[in-house]
Structures are given as C-alpha cells and as structure tokens.
N, C-alpha and C positions, 0 to 999 in steps of 0.2 A: 501493500499499501503504500504511496508515495506520498509525501510530508505536504499537509497541507499548508496551503497559500495563507501567511501572516502578513497581517497588517505592517509587520515591521520592516517585509518582504518588497514593501512596493514603495513605503517612504523611505529613507534611508534611517533617521533620527526615531521610527517607531520602537516603542518598548516590546524584548522580548514579552510573550505570554498571550498578547492583546489577539485578537479577534482569531479564535480557530475555525476556519472553511474550509471543510473538504470539496473541492474544486474541479477535481475529474470523476469519469467515472472510467470505470476498468475497459480494457479490450481496444482496439487499434490497428488500422493495417496505413501505416505510412509511402507515401511515393515521393520520388525525388526523381531530378535528373537520372539518375544509374538507374532506377528501376524501384519494384518493390520488396519489401521486406516484412517479415510479423515479429511485430513485439506484442506477446500476448501479454505482457505488464503494462502496454500502454494504456497510462488511463486517460487519455484522449477522444473520446467516440468524437464527440460535436466536433473539436476540432479537425478532427481527420476525414471528415468530409471536404472541411476549410483545407486539408493536404491532399490531396490534390488533386480536384479538378486537373487532373492530368492532359496535357492539353498534346489531342493525335496531332503526326502530321500530315502534312496538306498532300493529298491526294496530285501526287506526279504525270504528266501528261510527254508521249513522248515528242507534242508540237511546239515549235518555239514558237516565243511571246516576245513581241517587242514593243515596248511603252516607251512611248515618248512623253516629256515633260520638261517645261521650264521652271527654273528657279521662283520661288514667291516672290515677290514684288515688295524693295519697302514699304510702302502704302502699305498693301497685306498682312505685314507683317507687324506691322504698326496696330491697324483695327486688334490681331489677333492677340495681338501682346495685353494691348488695353482692356479686352473682354476677359482676357486670364487673370491680370492682376484685380478685375471689381471681382471676380468669382472667387479668388483666394485670399485676397489682404482683407483683415478687419475692417470695416466698413469706418469707426469710430476708432480707434486705435487708443490707447492708454499712453499717456501724456502727450498725445499728438503729434508722435513719430511711431515710425513702425520700429518692431523688433527682430535682432537674429543672436546666433550665437556666436560665442566672440570663441570659444575654445578653452580648453581641447572639451572633446567629447567622451562622454564617457557610459556608454549605453551598459543596459542590464535587461533582460531578458525574466521573465519570473512566470511562473507556473507552469513550465512545459518540462515534467522530468527527464525527457529524453534529450541527452547533451547536444547530440548531434542532431537532433530539430530547433534545440536555442540557437544551436553555433550555427547554422542556415539563416538565420533571420536577424543574427548580430553581424553575419557578415554582407548582406545586404545594406542593412545601416550603416556601416563602416565605408561600403562602398560608395553610398549617394556622401557620406561625410566626406569621402576624399575629393569628391567630385566637387565641393562647397572652399575646399582651399584650406579647411579643416586638419585642424592635427586632431586624430584618435588619442584618446588615454592611454597609460602604459596600465601593463597588466597588474591587478588589482589597488588599480584607480577606486577613487569609490565615487558610484555613479548618480550621474545630475539626468538623464535620460532613462529614464523605467519606461518597458514593457510588456503588462501585466496581461493574462489570459485569465481569462474566468467566464463558468459558465452564469454568473451574475452579477454583472455589471454596474445595474442601480444598486444594490446591495453594498459592493466595494467600493463603489464613490461615497455611496452613507457613513461608511464606517472611517472611512476615511477623514471625511467633515464631522463625523461627533468625534473623533479621538485622537485625530492630528490636523486641526483648525488650521494652522499655520502653516500646514505643507498646500495649502490650496492657495489661488490670489486670492484680494480682497472681492470683498463680494459684489458681482455685475450681475443679478435676478436673468437676464437673458443666457447667460452664461450659464448657471446654476443651473435653471430650468431645462438646459440640453445634456445636462452632463447627467441628471435623472432623466433623461430620455430611455421610452422601453422599447424605440425603434432602431437606435442607434447602435451600427455592429461595430464601430470602434470610435469613443471617447475621448479629449485629450484636455488636457490645460497646461500654462506656462507659468510661471513666476519671473515676472520681470522686474528688474531692478534698474532706474536711471543713474547714468555718472557723468563725470563729465568731459569732454571734448575726448582729452586725454587718457581714458579711462576710472578720475579718482572719483571720490566719496561728493558725494552734491548733497545740497539738504534741502527740504522744504521751505519755499516761501512764496506765498501767494501772491506779492505784492509784485516781486521781481519781474515779472515776465509781464503781466499785468500794465503795469506803468509803463516798458518801454515798445519802443516804435521803430517801425522799417517802412520807408517806404515810405512814410504819413500815412501810414495803415498801421493802426496797434496791434502787437505781439499778440493779445490778446485776443483779434481775429482770427487767426491763426495755431496759435498754441496756446492749452490753455492755462487758465485763472481758476483759484479756488485750490479743490484740493489735490489738482494734477499740476498747477503749479508747483516746480520744481526752479530751484536757485544753484549758480553753484559760486565757489571762488576764484571764477576765473570768468574775463569777457574780453573782447575786442570790436574792434567797427565795422567787424563784416555786416553787411545788411541782411544777410542770407542766415550764418552760422547760428544756432540755437546755443552752442555752447553745453551742449546736451547731447546725449547718447544712450539708446534701451539698450538693454542684454538681455535674453534669456540665459538665466541664472540657475535652472529647473524646471524639468518638465514631467509629465504621466502620460503616457495610454495606454487605456484598456479594452483590448478587445474582449467582446460576449461571442465565446465560442458557436453559442448555440445559433447568433443571429448573425453572424461571417463563414459558417456553413455551406460549401460550394465554390469558395472562390480559394485560388492555388494559394500556396504559403506564400513563393515570391514575391508574386506581383501582394499580397496582403503586409509584407515585410517593406518593399517599396512606397505603399501606400503609407502606412505610419511613417516610413523615414521623411517624406515630402512633408506631411503633414505637421511632423513635430521640427525639421529644419528651419521650416519659413520663418514664422509661427502661422499656421493657417489657421480661418476662420472655423470658428465649429457650427455646422456643418458647410464646406466649401462647395460654393453654387456649383453646377458643370458651367465647363471653361470651353466647351463648343467647338472643340479639338480633341484628337486621340490625345487620352491622358491617362493614368493611372487613378485617377478622381473620380473617374467612371466606373469606378471596380464594383462599386453597392447597386448602382442607376438600372441593373438589368437590362441596358442595350449593347453592350458589348464586353465582353471578358478580356480585359487588358493583362499581359502578363510581366508587365514592369514598368519603369519609370521611360517616359518617350521620352523624344526631340522635345517637344514643348516641354513638357514637365523638367526636364533638365537645365534649356535655357531659363526659365524662368528661375530656378535655383540660380544658375549662373550669374543673372541678373541681379535678384535681391544682396547676394554676396560681394556686387559691385559696387551698390547704392556706398552713396555718403552717412553716415552716420547722426551724424550733427545734422541734418538739417529740418526741416518739416516734412511730416507727411508728403502733404502736397507735391514738394520738391523732389521726395527720396521716391512716390511715386512714376513720378516722372524720367527720371532716372533709370530707374527699374523697367518701364517700360524701353525705354531709349533702349538700354543694352540687352532685353531680350528680343528686342525688333532684330538687332544686328547681327545675334548667333542664329536667329530663323533666317536669314537672308542669306547665308552660308549653308545652313544644312537640312531644309526642307523644301522641299518642293509644293506645288498646288495640290490642296483636302481635297 
C-alpha cells in the first residue's frame, strides 16, 4: 500500500502527521514511449486512463504527397500572438505587472508512487524550464514548484486552505472559487512577491505610486494604488521604469486524476509546465491556435507543447520586468510574433 499523500507533501513547510488521505486505488497499466508494462502494485487507476491514451501512428501511404505553404506573415503573427496573450495572461495582474519566475526552478511531483512515472513528469517540466532560459534546481533542492496528483483535488485544496493558509496567495474571490471547482482537471496557484528593479526587497507604500506621474498621466492610472501599491528605495528619471519587478516565489498545481483521465501523461506534464511557468490565468481561454492549452476542451488531443506555446514562453521570458502590464504585454506580443514568423506556416 503506497504512503498516503500528506499535506506536508504539497506544502514544503507543512507539519508531519497532518492530513492523512489515501489518494490512489490499486492496479494500473502504464504506457510510455517504450511500450506497456504492468505494475500490479501501482495504485493509480484513474491516473492511467490518463497514462496513456497512447497515440497510434498515422497510416502510411505509398503515394507521395507534396504540400506547399508560405510562412506566416508578421501581421498574422501579431494578430495570433495578441489573441494568445489575451487567452493566457491574467486580465488584471497583481501589482499592475505580469510575473514570472526568476529561477532556479526546483520542481517536485507528489502522489505518484512509481518513480519512473514521476520522473517522466519531472523530465517534461525540466525541458520546458530549459526553454525559458531558467536553471533547474540542483539535486536535493527545496521544491518551489510542486505538482500533486490526487483523486480529490477540491478536498486537497480545502485542506491546504484550512491548515496552511500562508501557502496560498492572498484572497481573491475569483481564484478561490476556481480552486474549488468541481470540473477543473488541473488547478493551480502562485505565490508572488514584488521586488525592486534589481531584485531587492520592496516595501508597501500606497502613496508612492499614486502621487507619481508619467507623461502628464498619473501613474495611478496605469499602476495600482491602495493595497496593491508598492514603493521601493530606488528611483530614476525614466518615464517607463516602474522600479518594480514581480516574481513567482512558489507555485502548486493539483491534478485531479479522475477528471484528467484519457489524456497522455506527456501532454499533461507539458500543460502543467506551461501554466506554471507563465504563470497563467485559471483556467486559460482557448488561444485559437494549436496549443497544449486545448488538452481538456475536447476538440483536439495535443501531444505536447506546440510552436505557439513555445513562442509564448520565449516572449514572456524576454519581456522587461520593470514595466507596467500594458508595456509588458506589448513586448511579449512583439517577441512572440518574431518567433512565429520564423517557425510557423499558416494554419
């Protein structure tokens, strides 16, 4: 019988002995790129409907097929990039700026007793981390990105909320309602922290930004005042530099294996990597292009990150952090569009 997933497995500072939950049922057949093998002790029955809707190779034909296509135009790339950014980015980001990870990323997978299966998930996440240019944590590092597999995602989130409230972000009624969803196969959250432009500590100062101005427009119109306002001990004469950067310090993704049944583990791992590294809104909207974000919408069965997904990640990690969300969004879109012009034929 596998060790039950404890609250401490999800939250790094959780106290031992809390939240005893048997998360898995016995018996599973696991499929991977190398084939199928049986693990009679494997307690992941719902997970391995998830593990794998193994993709069948496309039928081959003796007839030669010639496809001609021109590259996507810069105009098309920008339109698509704008739609993708709108689908994935939070509409009203905390502190008036978009966040990302500073690295290194120390990922951890909980709730999968089979080390080989957990390693597959970790490998996909680490591959996505490498594409952003971030470093992965050294062996034995303290996890800051945790992925938990469970058959009761709502119950697990409720336990975290009741017993380790500090592990969740500040209260947001929309986010907390979605974390309690009965239908989301994957739910997630990030703990964000503001810092100065060089990564130094920042302090709350409701008046600092509200009283400043830029191009005769109060910064309070483009940056938050009140409880979201942050002041730092640095300043410069730039009209666009916010003197702030917002970083993801920790993140948790919870996979409900009953709701995620039927998708490939590889695609699921890439989905988790994308929404956690972004960080993305919960849930993201359909981007309108081939994307692993469509994994659960029933229209397609993506096998992993698409060119569009990779371009989004590269654009996100190319944007300047000490800028307002509006300027960051435009930088991301421009970088994403440049990437797509080189890589993507018309859809």
